[in-house]
C-alpha angles and dihedrals in degrees: 000000000000090000091050089051090051094051090048090049092047096047100029094124093051092045089048090049093052090048093051091047093052090048091047092051092047092050091046094051094045095049098039119055091189094055091043091055092045092051092048092050090052092048090046089051093050094045091045090056092047092050089048091054090048093047091047093053092046091048090051093052092044092048089058089056094045092050091051091050089047093053089049091050093046088054092049090050090049090053092048087050090051091053096044105043108031104088140157117217113220117195123195132155094353095304130100133213127188116220114192114215121180106223101182135030121200126212118192120222143162128245108235100171138012145150130218104169097068131085090239109038129184139179132214123217130203093233135068146156092328088077095036101268111153138173118281094033117134121245120208141155130208086271098055150277120350108173146275129290109249103175139007142196124191094276106016140049134196121215131202104230126227080240091074127106089223095053122098129166133184109249136173144196105260093213097061109007095239104151136201141159117289122205144154121252095205097249119092118022089212099058137056134183128243116203137186098042106141114244094234090066118100107246120178134179111266095032110146119244118203139167113286098216089232091131140060092241112058127040117235120268102030110150120250106163148282134285113270102173137352132187140156113235101181125305126057103291141073126249100221127188116202129201107223116235091211127072107219093194092064102045116139115142120031139166128236113213122217117194104214092196097044099108092051091049092049093047094053092045091051092051089052092051093052 
């Protein structure tokens, strides 16, 4: 109490000034409609801006949650479509039966770390073996191929990026199914090279390049990019440069692909090679 009295005594002029100012403003606003309206307009302006900032911040935080939920829902829908529309027709004795086999299972995840400016780039995902992710699973987004899982812990995964000198994937020209080997040359993160396409094939700028499906990791037809340049420099094959459809610098939500028939395919191929 004594401290309070000391403060009041020490600052009594300032306190009195503030009280008189408040009383003056109160009387002015009550006696003058114009000033009252102007004051209310100013306060509404200020509070409106404050509320707008608060709402923008809240909307931003909410949007992150919504994007995550949308990524999860898109993955669920993709798995439903896999179960519903991938079927094998079996015919016997004039009758047909349709057995539905899900070939691929998709798991959504978020990129929490990555590099694009090195010769050997990798990504880190926020999910691991606890949701079934294993090494040698493909990683894609809606815009194209990203890479392959190389190691996992319980809650995280590391992925060798398409932007890695050690990464190669089988790819083809969508218009004619001619396939070759696609790789990155370590220069531009927006471009890759497609080799082994024979020179007698018609290749044009803008031709779509997709996964060939000739592996047990990626399904057929996943977009990779479009032909930027193509030329023959001796030999029997084109040197094709491909503009990537995916922007690695803006990756957030991705999908990990599990080939549910991979083991069966590998076992059969190993028997054939023996």
